C-alpha positions in Angstrom: -185.7 -41.9 -9.1 -189.3 -40.9 -8.0 -189.9 -37.9 -10.3 -192.9 -36.4 -12.0 -193.5 -37.0 -15.7 -191.7 -34.5 -18.0 -195.0 -33.6 -19.7 -196.4 -32.6 -16.4 -193.5 -30.2 -15.8 -193.7 -28.7 -19.3 -197.5 -28.1 -18.9 -196.9 -26.5 -15.5 -194.2 -24.2 -16.8 -196.2 -23.1 -19.9 -199.3 -22.5 -17.8 -197.4 -20.6 -15.2 -195.8 -18.4 -17.9 -199.1 -17.6 -19.6 -201.3 -17.9 -16.5 -203.7 -19.7 -18.8 -204.3 -23.4 -19.5 -205.7 -22.4 -22.9 -202.6 -20.4 -24.0 -200.3 -23.2 -22.7 -202.3 -25.8 -24.7 -201.9 -23.7 -27.9 -198.1 -23.5 -27.3 -197.7 -27.2 -26.5 -200.1 -28.2 -29.4 -202.4 -30.2 -27.2 -205.9 -29.7 -25.6 -206.7 -27.4 -22.7 -208.0 -30.4 -20.8 -204.7 -32.2 -21.3 -202.7 -29.3 -19.8 -205.2 -29.0 -16.9 -204.9 -32.7 -16.2 -201.1 -32.6 -16.3 -201.0 -29.8 -13.8 -203.6 -31.5 -11.6 -201.5 -34.7 -11.7 -198.4 -32.7 -10.8 -200.2 -31.2 -7.8 -201.3 -34.6 -6.7 -197.7 -35.9 -7.0 -196.4 -33.0 -5.0 -199.4 -32.9 -2.6 -199.3 -29.1 -2.9 -201.5 -26.7 -4.9 -199.5 -24.8 -7.6 -202.3 -22.5 -8.9 -205.2 -20.6 -7.6 -207.9 -21.2 -10.1 -210.1 -18.1 -10.6 -213.3 -18.0 -12.8 -211.4 -16.6 -15.8 -207.7 -16.7 -14.9 -204.9 -18.4 -12.9 -202.5 -17.2 -10.3 -199.5 -19.0 -8.8 -199.5 -20.0 -5.2 -196.4 -19.3 -3.1 -195.3 -22.9 -3.6 -196.0 -22.7 -7.3 -193.9 -19.5 -7.6 -190.9 -21.1 -5.8 -191.2 -24.3 -7.7 -191.4 -22.5 -11.1 -187.9 -21.2 -11.0 -186.4 -24.7 -10.4 -188.6 -26.3 -13.1 -187.8 -23.6 -15.6 -184.0 -24.0 -15.0 -184.2 -27.8 -15.3 -186.2 -27.6 -18.5 -183.7 -25.2 -20.0 -180.9 -27.5 -19.1 -182.7 -30.4 -20.7 -183.4 -28.4 -23.9 -179.8 -27.2 -24.1 -178.4 -30.7 -23.7 -180.8 -32.2 -26.2 -180.0 -29.4 -28.7 -176.3 -29.9 -28.3 -176.5 -33.7 -29.0 -178.8 -33.1 -32.0 -176.5 -30.6 -33.5 -173.5 -32.8 -32.9 -175.2 -35.7 -34.8 -175.9 -33.4 -37.8 -172.7 -31.5 -37.6 -171.0 -31.5 -40.9 -167.4 -31.0 -39.8 -164.5 -33.3 -39.4 -161.3 -32.6 -37.4 -158.2 -34.7 -38.3 -154.7 -34.7 -36.8 -151.9 -36.0 -39.0 -148.1 -35.7 -39.2 -147.3 -32.6 -41.3 -145.2 -34.5 -43.9 -148.0 -37.1 -44.6 -150.7 -34.4 -44.6 -148.9 -32.6 -47.4 -147.8 -35.6 -49.4 -150.9 -37.9 -49.1 -153.7 -36.5 -47.0 -154.2 -33.4 -49.1 -155.1 -35.4 -52.2 -157.5 -37.6 -50.1 -159.2 -34.4 -48.9 -159.4 -33.0 -52.4 -161.1 -36.1 -53.8 -163.5 -36.3 -50.8 -164.5 -32.7 -51.2 -165.5 -33.3 -54.8 -168.2 -35.7 -53.5 -168.9 -34.0 -50.2 -168.4 -30.2 -50.7 -170.7 -29.4 -47.8 -168.5 -31.1 -45.2 -165.9 -28.9 -43.6 -162.5 -30.4 -42.6 -159.9 -29.1 -40.2 -156.4 -30.6 -40.2 -154.0 -30.3 -37.3 -150.4 -30.9 -38.5 -148.3 -32.8 -35.9 -144.6 -33.5 -35.7 -144.0 -36.3 -33.3 -147.0 -36.5 -31.1 -150.8 -36.3 -31.6 -152.7 -33.1 -30.5 -154.4 -33.0 -27.2 -157.0 -35.8 -26.4 -160.5 -35.1 -27.7 -159.4 -32.4 -30.2 -159.6 -34.6 -33.3 -162.3 -36.9 -34.6 -159.7 -38.9 -36.6 -156.0 -39.2 -35.7 -153.1 -40.4 -37.9 -150.0 -41.2 -35.9 -146.6 -42.8 -36.4 -145.9 -45.8 -34.3 -143.3 -48.5 -34.1 -144.8 -51.8 -35.4 -143.6 -53.7 -32.3 -145.1 -51.2 -29.8 -148.5 -50.2 -31.2 -151.6 -49.5 -29.0 -154.5 -51.9 -29.7 -156.9 -49.1 -30.7 -154.7 -48.1 -33.7 -155.4 -49.4 -37.2 -152.5 -49.8 -39.7 -152.9 -47.7 -42.8 -150.2 -49.5 -44.9 -146.9 -51.3 -44.6 -144.2 -48.7 -45.0 -140.8 -49.0 -46.7 -137.9 -46.6 -46.7 -136.6 -44.9 -49.8 -133.1 -43.5 -50.4 -133.2 -40.3 -52.5 -131.1 -37.4 -53.7 -131.2 -34.6 -56.2 -130.9 -35.7 -59.9 -127.5 -33.8 -60.2 -126.1 -34.8 -56.8 -122.4 -35.8 -57.2 -120.6 -37.0 -54.1 -116.9 -37.0 -54.8 -117.5 -35.3 -58.2 -119.4 -38.2 -59.8 -123.2 -38.9 -60.1 -124.4 -41.1 -57.3 -125.2 -44.4 -58.9 -123.5 -47.0 -56.7 -124.0 -47.8 -53.0 -120.2 -47.6 -52.3 -120.4 -43.8 -53.2 -122.3 -43.2 -50.0 -119.0 -43.2 -48.2 -118.3 -39.9 -49.9 -121.9 -38.6 -49.7 -123.4 -36.2 -47.3 -126.1 -38.0 -45.3 -129.1 -36.0 -44.1 -130.3 -37.5 -40.7 -133.8 -37.4 -39.2 -133.7 -36.7 -35.5 -135.3 -39.6 -33.6 -134.8 -41.9 -36.5 -131.0 -42.7 -36.5 -131.8 -46.3 -37.4 -132.8 -45.3 -41.0 -129.2 -45.0 -42.2 -128.2 -48.0 -40.1 -130.9 -50.1 -41.9 -129.7 -48.7 -45.3 -126.1 -49.6 -44.4 -127.2 -53.2 -43.5 -129.4 -53.6 -46.6 -126.6 -52.4 -49.0 -123.9 -54.5 -47.3 -121.8 -51.4 -46.4 -119.7 -50.6 -43.4 -118.3 -47.4 -42.0 -120.8 -44.9 -43.2 -120.6 -41.5 -41.5 -123.7 -42.0 -39.3 -122.8 -39.2 -36.9 -121.9 -36.3 -39.2 -124.0 -34.3 -41.6 -127.2 -32.3 -41.5 -129.9 -33.2 -39.0 -133.6 -32.2 -38.7 -136.8 -33.3 -37.1 -138.8 -32.4 -40.1 -139.2 -34.9 -43.0 -140.2 -32.1 -45.4 -137.2 -30.0 -44.5 -134.9 -33.0 -45.0 -136.4 -33.4 -48.5 -136.0 -29.8 -49.3 -132.3 -30.0 -48.3 -131.9 -33.0 -50.5 -133.5 -31.1 -53.4 -130.9 -28.3 -52.9 -128.2 -30.9 -53.4 -127.0 -30.9 -49.8 -127.0 -34.6 -49.4 -129.1 -37.7 -49.7 -131.8 -38.9 -47.2 -133.6 -42.1 -46.2 -137.4 -41.5 -45.6 -140.7 -43.3 -45.8 -141.8 -43.8 -49.4 -145.2 -42.3 -48.7 -143.6 -38.8 -48.0 -141.0 -39.1 -50.7 -143.2 -40.2 -53.6 -144.5 -36.7 -54.4 -140.9 -35.4 -54.9 -140.1 -38.4 -57.1 -143.2 -37.8 -59.2 -142.2 -34.2 -59.8 -138.6 -35.1 -60.7 -137.2 -33.1 -57.8 -135.5 -36.2 -56.4 -134.4 -39.5 -57.7 -133.6 -43.0 -56.4 -130.0 -43.4 -57.4 -130.2 -47.2 -56.9 -132.6 -49.9 -55.8 -132.8 -50.6 -52.1 -135.6 -52.5 -50.2 -135.9 -51.6 -46.5 -138.9 -52.2 -44.4 -139.6 -49.4 -42.1 -140.0 -50.2 -38.4 -142.3 -47.2 -38.1 -145.6 -47.1 -39.9 -148.7 -44.8 -40.1 -151.7 -45.9 -38.0 -155.1 -44.3 -37.5 -157.8 -44.2 -34.9 -161.3 -42.9 -35.0 -163.9 -42.4 -32.2 -166.3 -44.5 -34.1 -168.9 -44.9 -31.3 -169.5 -41.2 -31.0 -168.6 -40.3 -34.6 -171.1 -38.2 -36.6 -172.1 -39.4 -40.1 -169.7 -36.8 -41.6 -166.8 -38.3 -39.6 -167.7 -41.8 -40.6 -167.9 -40.8 -44.2 -164.4 -39.3 -44.3 -162.9 -42.1 -42.2 -164.3 -44.7 -44.7 -163.0 -42.6 -47.6 -159.6 -42.3 -46.1 -159.3 -46.0 -45.4 -160.3 -46.7 -49.0 -157.6 -44.3 -50.2 -155.1 -46.2 -48.1 -156.4 -49.5 -49.5 -157.2 -50.8 -46.0 -159.2 -54.0 -46.2 
């Protein structure tokens, strides 16, 4: 594009505003001769006079008056765009989207440890249930994805296993739950959208005929855990969301069961456009997840 040099335009705008090359030079922190030469070069480029030069003052020509409005608007747009990018680079804020259950059971502790080192970086967390929030809302996203159908831009946080838990005093059929066979008498709490959880448990324990259709159902992992705490049944959920309840003694694993979850937690970050604050938290989060 055949355009005049930006310094020519800035000198012209300042001189037109002050109607003085000297005052424009003071504002732009350059010499009066430099401003005068810039304006002269711009006039040569346009092949039009922009100023009438009087012995001790300046006045705009009709062409200069008309041109000034466009130049001033263009310079303002450039300044605003530059300021926006500069502020974004130095912005000390991170926006994260994360499934609610993982946010409460794992991410909260990650944020707490990060804030001890970076108390000046603000964090916003959008809790999600099944889907991520709208595109471009979050700097960092944590999502649940099936291991066999995962987009290439997602990064695995960890291999997930499923854990079977119940309240410490839960007694199906009037006896404490200690043997897999007792699940035939137990109330099973189901996670909507994850019916395979109990199917995998049945397979891993070598059982048949569990009541996979009856019982309480919910789409929320945390609600399912709270129902189990109240003694309303047992539930199969990812270990990462169960561990906090186990550590507090609210739930127990009545017997050993090893089941690999077909769904795992993955993350993505807009690393190319990420600010230093976003990069710092992303690295901290990956370290907490022990991602190599």
